[in-house]
N, C-alpha and C positions, 0 to 999 in steps of 0.2 A: 359161776364164781371162780372156777379154776382158770377159765378163759381170761377173766378180768385180771387175776393175778398174773397171768402169763404176759398180758399186754402191758401192765404196770412194770414187770420186770424188764421187758424189752426196752421201754421208754427210759427206765432208769439206767440200763446199761448204756444206751445211746448218749445219754448226757454225761456219763463218766468217761467215755472213750476218748474225747479230745484231751481231757486232763491226763488220762492214763498214758496216751500217746506222747504228750508233752514230757511226761515224767520219764519215759523211756528215752526220748531224745535227749533229755538233759543228763542222762546217765552215759551217754556216748562221750568219748573223747572228742575235743573240739579242735578244729583248724583255726587258728588265729589269723585275721586279716590285719596287717601292720601297715598303716598309711604314713608316707613320708611327704613332707611339704616340699615346696618349691622355692625359688627365690623371691625376694621382695616380701617375706613374711616376718620381718624382724621388728615390727611395731606391734603394741598391744591390739590395735585395731585389726591388722592383718592376721595376727595369731588367732584372734576370735573368729574372723572370717573362715580360716582354714578349719578350725574345731567345729564351728557350726555347720560348715558344709559337709564334713565327713559324718557328723551326727545325723544329718538329714539323709545322706546318701547310703550309709551302710545297711540299715534295715531293708532298704529297697533292693540293694544288691544281693543281700542274704536271701530275700524272698525269690528274687528272680533266679539265682543260682540253685536254689533247692528244688526249683521246678523243672530243672534240666536233667534229663535221664542221663546225659553224657557226664555231667558233673557228678551226679549221684554215683554212677558206675566207676568212673576213672579217678576224679579228684577225691571224692569221699569213699572210695574203695568199696563200693557196694553197700553203702550206708554204714560202714564201720565207724566213720567220723560224721560229725556235723559241723556246721559253721558257727563260730562264736557269736553270741547275741550282741555282745558289745564290741566295738572297734578298738583297736589298739593304735595309738598315735605316737610315732617317733618324730618328735619336733626338734629340728636342729636350727631353725630360723633365727633364734636369739643368740647363737654363738658368735655371730659376726657383728653384733650391735655395737661393740666398742669402736671397731674400725669404721663402721657406717657413721657413727656420730663424729668421729675425728674428720672423715672425708667431707661430711657436709659442713662442718666448721670451716675447713680449708676453702670450700667453694664460696664462703662469705667474703673472702678477701678479693675474689675476682668480680664480685657482684657489681661494684661501681664502675669498673673499667671495661667489662665485657658487654657486647651487644645483648639485648634481651633474649633473642632467639638462641644465641650461642649458650647463654647461661641456662635457658630452659632445657636445652638438649642435654647439657651436662647433668643437670639435676634428675631428669628422667632417666638417663643412662645410669647414673649412680643408684638409684632406687631400684631399677628393673634388672640390671645386669651385674651389679657388684657381687651379689652372693654367688651367681653362677660361675664367676671367675674366681672368687675367694675360695669355694669349696674344692676347686681343682688343685689348689696348692697342696703338696704332698702331706705336709704336717697338719694341715686342716682336715684333709680327707682321712688321714690315718686316725685321728682321735674320734671322728664321727663313725667311721667303720668299726672301731673298737667298741664304742658305746652301743652301736646297733647289735654287735655280736653278743654282748652281754644280755641284751634283751632277748634275742633268739635262743641262747643257751638256756635262759631262764625258763622260756616256754618249753623248750625241748625237755628240760628236766621234769616238767610237769605234764609231759606226754601231750604236748600241743605243738604240732608242726605248724609252720606259718606260710602264708603267701604275702610277699612284699608288693606294695602298690606305690610306685614312685611317680610322683607328679612334677612335671616340668624338670627343673634342676635336681630334683630328687631321683630322676632316673640315673644320674651320674653316680649316685651313692648305691643303688641297687646293683649297677653294673660293676662298680669297684668292689663292692662286697663279694660278688661272685668271682671276680677275677683274683681276689687276695685270699679267699676263704675256702673255695672249693678244693677238696682233696683229690686233685686230678693229675697230679704230677708223679710219674714213676722216676725215682731217683736215678736209676741205672741210665734210662733213656735221656733224662736231662743232662746228666754230667758227662755222658758220652758226647752229647751234642756241643756242649760248651767247652769241651777238650780240657779236662783236668788231667793231672799227671796219671800215666798208665798204672802206677802202683796203686792210686786211689780208685781207679776203675776196677781193678782186681779185687781191692778191699770191699768196694760196694757190692760187687757181684756175689761175693761170698757172705755178706751180711745183709740179707734182704730185709727191707723195711716197708711198712705200710705206704700206700700212696699218700702223699702229703700235699701241702698248699704253699704258696709264695710266702705268706706271713710266717709260717713255721720254719721255712728255710732261712729266712732273714733273722728271726729272733733266736734261732739255735746258733747263730753266728757261723753257719756254713757258707752263706753267701751274702752279697750286698747287691742292691738293685742299682745298675748304673744309670747315668744320665742318657744313655743310648736306648734305654728300655728294655734291658734284659738282665738276668741274674749272672753274677760273676763270683766264682768260688774264692774263698779266702786261701791265702798262700801257705799258711803254716800247716804242714802236713799232719803233724802229731795231734794238734789241737782239732783239726778237721776230723781225724778218725775218732777222737774222743766224743767230739760233739755229734758226729753222725750216729754213733751208737745210742744216743739219747734222743734221736729224732722222733721216734714214735711218741715220746712224752710230750714234745712240742707240738706234734700233730693233734694230739688230743686236746691240748690247750688252746691252740690258735686257729685250728681249722674248723670248718662247719661239719658237724656230725652228719653222716649220710641220713637223708630223710628229714632233717630238721627244717628245710626249706623245700615246699612243694614246688613253687615256681615264683615268677615275678610278672606283674602287670605294670608296664610302663605306659604312661598316658600324657598327652600334651608334651611330647618328647622332643626336645632339642638335641638329643644325644648324638646323632650322626654329625650334627653341625659342629660340636666341640670335640668329638672322637672320631673325626673323619679318617684318621690314620689306621684305624682297625680294618679298613678295607684295602690297604696297600699290601700287596703280597710280598714286597721287598722289605717291609718293616718288621724288625726282629720280634716285637711283641706279639706278632701274629701267631708265633708258636704257642703262646699261652691262650690266645683267643681260640685257636683250633682246639686246644684241650678243653676250653670252657664249653664250646658248642658240643663236642663229643660227650662230655660228662652230662650235659643237660639231656641229650638225646637217649643216652644209654642208662640213665638212672631215674627215668620216669618223671623228669621235671618238665616245666614249660616256661617259655619266655614269650609273652604276648605283648605287642605294642599296639595300643588303640589311640588313634588321633581323630579328631574332627577334621574333615577335609578343608574346613574354612579356617582352621586354626593356624596362623602364620608361623607359629614356633613349633608346630607339630610336624616332626620329619619322619617319614617312613624309615625304618631301620635298614631294610633291604627288600628286594623283591622276593617273594615267597619261593623257597627252593624245595624240591622233593629230596628225599634221603639220598638218592643216587647223585643228584646235582651237588649236595653238600660233600659227599665223598669225593667227587671230582673236583670241586672248587677249592676244598680245604686239604685235599690229598691225605684223607684219613679213611679208615675202614669202620664202619658202623655195625654194631652187632645187630643180628637179624631179628632179635627179640625186642627190639626198640619200642618204647612207648612214648618217650618224651618228644617235644616238638617246639619249634621256634616259628612264630607266625606274626605276620603285620596286617593289621587291619586299620587302614588310614583313609577309608572311603565313606565315612559316615557323614552325612550332611548335618551341620549344627543348626539348631533353630535360631541362633544369634548371627549377627553379621560378623565378618572377619575381624572387626575391631574388638568384639566381646567374646569370640569364640574360645579364646585361651583360657578364659575364667568361667566358662559357662558349664563345665562338666557336671557340677553338683546342682546347679539350678535347672539342669535337664536330667535329673537323676534316673528317671525310668528309661529314657532313651539310651543314656550312657550305660547303665547297668545291663540292658539287653545287648548292647554292642559288645560288652565284655564277655558275656555268656556266649553270644554268637561267635566271637573270636576264638573262645576255647573250643567250641564245637567244630568250627570250620578248620581250625588249625590241626585238631587231632585227626580229623578225617583226611584232610589234604595231606598231612605229612605221613601218616601211617598207611594210606590205602591208594594214594594217587598213582604211584609206581605201579601197584598191583593192577589197577584199573587200565593203565595204559598197556601193561604187558598182556593182559587178557585180550584187549582190543586188537593188539598187534597180531596175537595168536589167531583170532577169529578172521582177521583181514587176510593172514596168510593162508588160512584154510579156505576162505572164499576164493582167493586168487588161484589156489591149486585146483579147486573144483571147476572154476571157469576154464582153466587150461585144458582140463580133461574133457 
């Protein structure tokens, strides 16, 4: 009888374990995955296509990610976090609908006088490329970044760090968000480089402020952003000093809190096509890009680019660099306890032809989810261990050479 009760108890316990396990996981703080749409999503049909695609994709990505030891250890911080069950969608595709309607109306005037093929190309170009160009206008991008910031801050206040997923032209927004919101600017270093009055340099050196971001510097009225792509200090010295002493308040209001964004995953990314100047070492904004990369690496963030090789709009961000190569290329010194990384994985074969590859990421959810997880695992290993492996190999080769000589 006692044996029967023991067996019954074990069976009962085994039946309750999954529910108990789920309950424990549900008590963990979540990491929110926020998905940003791309261009040509400004009609109800395309909006539904995006929402339906993410609804299908997110559960598969979540399951695939939770099966990765690397993600459990590093992204989820040894199971401190779990991944949210429901996706968050930041949809900006309808913000340009008024301009799109006006542009299509204007195209009607050329319909009778233009050759058919010319009119067809105009229509296709309007539908596919308008938003990608529209979103890069400063005033449009600013409003979108501020709306995204509100979403991220709301998650942060609820103990939910986020990962941003930028699709196609949505990669422009994830990039601009980091550029403008990361608190990666040391004010003394910045103002020494842009040559403010020596009296102000002395004032800044005596009144140390927290590292800040571009948006805080602009909104505090300490600087303006010039059309040459760099910050320019305002000239009124007394107002500058007054505003400078309030900079920490602006940093809290306009910059991303540390740890609020775990990283970004850009996919189907045309970013290098539209932002090719970031690779120009003579372009002034490279100073801020340098700080962007340095912050990602030194603050346990990640930037993964995942493209299908067949996707004609999927551009690799860069060749994958080791930490020492980043230090040499960007002329920066990286902390040795780095854990963040930047990695490009644009070598996955799409099950679709090149004509359909750009819109195939959710219809091939299992393959795409695994590519993201593989990109995270490969990127972490490559960036954090590649130099050490090479160094160890060189030591062994030198030792072997020495033994052979003797």
